[in-house]
C-alpha positions in Angstrom: 12.3 -14.3 -16.2 8.6 -14.1 -16.3 8.3 -13.5 -12.6 10.5 -10.5 -12.9 8.4 -8.9 -15.7 5.0 -9.6 -14.2 5.3 -7.2 -11.2 6.4 -4.5 -13.5 3.4 -5.1 -15.8 1.1 -4.7 -12.8 2.9 -1.6 -11.6 2.7 -0.1 -15.1 -1.0 -0.8 -15.3 -1.5 1.1 -12.0 0.7 4.0 -13.2 -1.3 4.3 -16.4 -4.6 4.5 -14.5 -3.9 8.2 -14.2 -2.5 9.0 -17.6 -4.6 7.7 -20.5 -7.8 6.2 -21.9 -6.4 2.7 -22.2 -5.8 2.6 -18.5 -9.4 3.2 -17.7 -10.4 -0.5 -18.3 -12.8 -1.9 -15.8 -13.1 -5.5 -14.6 -16.2 -7.2 -13.2 -16.4 -10.8 -12.0 -19.4 -13.0 -11.8 -19.0 -15.2 -8.7 -18.5 -18.9 -9.2 -20.8 -21.2 -7.3 -20.8 -24.9 -7.0 -24.2 -25.2 -5.5 -25.1 -28.0 -3.1 -22.5 -30.7 -2.8 -23.1 -34.3 -1.6 -19.9 -35.5 0.0 -21.2 -39.0 0.3 -21.3 -39.3 -3.4 -17.6 -38.4 -3.6 -18.1 -36.9 -7.0 -16.6 -33.8 -8.5 -19.0 -30.9 -8.9 -18.6 -28.3 -11.6 -19.6 -24.6 -11.6 -19.0 -21.5 -13.7 -18.3 -17.8 -13.3 -16.9 -15.2 -15.5 -14.6 -12.2 -15.7 -15.5 -9.3 -18.0 -13.1 -6.6 -19.2 -14.4 -3.3 -20.6 -12.1 -0.6 -22.1 -12.9 2.8 -23.6 -10.9 1.9 -26.7 -9.6 -1.5 -28.0 -6.9 -2.7 -25.6 -5.1 -6.0 -25.4 -4.5 -7.6 -21.9 -3.7 -10.7 -20.0 -5.8 -12.0 -17.1 -4.2 -13.8 -14.2 -5.8 -15.3 -11.1 -4.2 -16.1 -7.7 -2.4 -19.4 -8.2 -2.9 -22.5 -6.2 -0.5 -23.2 -3.3 3.1 -23.4 -4.3 4.1 -26.8 -5.6 0.8 -27.1 -7.5 -2.2 -28.9 -6.1 -5.7 -27.7 -5.6 -7.0 -24.4 -4.3 -9.0 -24.7 -1.1 -12.2 -23.1 0.1 -12.6 -22.7 3.8 -15.7 -23.2 5.9 -15.6 -23.0 9.6 -12.6 -25.3 10.4 -13.0 -27.4 7.2 -11.6 -27.2 3.8 -12.8 -28.2 0.3 -10.4 -28.7 -2.6 -11.3 -27.1 -5.9 -9.6 -25.8 -9.1 -10.3 -23.1 -11.7 -9.9 -23.7 -15.5 -9.9 -21.5 -18.5 -11.4 -24.2 -20.8 -14.7 -26.1 -20.7 -12.7 -29.4 -20.9 -11.2 -28.7 -17.4 -7.6 -29.1 -18.7 -5.9 -25.7 -18.4 -5.6 -24.5 -14.8 -6.1 -20.7 -14.8 -3.7 -18.9 -12.6 -0.6 -16.7 -13.4 1.3 -18.8 -16.0 3.7 -20.3 -13.5 4.1 -23.9 -12.3 2.2 -25.4 -15.3 -0.7 -23.0 -15.0 -1.9 -20.6 -17.7 -3.4 -17.2 -18.0 -5.9 -15.8 -20.5 -5.2 -13.1 -23.0 -7.8 -11.0 -24.9 -8.7 -7.6 -26.1 -11.7 -5.5 -25.2 -13.3 -2.2 -26.2 -16.5 -0.4 -25.1 -18.7 -3.4 -25.6 -16.4 -5.5 -23.3 -15.2 -9.1 -23.5 -16.4 -11.9 -21.1 -14.1 -14.8 -20.2 -15.7 -17.8 -18.6 -14.2 -19.4 -15.5 -14.8 -23.1 -15.1 -14.6 -24.5 -11.6 -14.4 -28.0 -10.3 -14.8 -29.0 -6.6 -13.5 -32.3 -5.3 -15.5 -33.3 -2.1 -14.3 -36.2 -0.1 -16.3 -38.4 2.3 -16.5 -36.7 5.6 -16.6 -33.2 4.1 -18.6 -31.3 6.7 -21.8 -29.4 5.7 -21.6 -25.7 5.6 -20.7 -22.7 3.5 -17.2 -22.8 1.9 -15.5 -19.7 0.5 -12.3 -18.5 -1.1 -11.2 -15.0 -2.2 -9.0 -14.7 -5.2 -7.3 -11.8 -6.9 -7.9 -11.2 -10.6 -5.1 -9.2 -12.2 -5.6 -7.6 -15.6 -2.3 -6.5 -17.2 -2.3 -4.2 -20.2 
């Protein structure tokens, strides 16, 4: 049932963008960076970023992020022909996978007004021995439904 309602919520948010103050919310993301990673150490590396929502009047919303591949598992950053597993979490304890609320993941709810509300994103990379040096990137979609 949730999958049926979610697309309507996104479509409703897009339709409201032309019709009222609540729809004028803006979203800004602070990129998440893991910094240098030593694959020989085979240790997880943590990083942090954030999503900020600002609305002209108090507005409740839900934030979803592109989910990991179907069937669960880790997200992957790509660099040249190499991949690096990572995951995003909504809590500092790295327990709640932040995605769209499906497959055991969660999303984040909140409310924002003119001052805005910032939501931290906690990331954890999982390098393996043999991870090639280079720049690894991934692009995700952040959806704010209100």
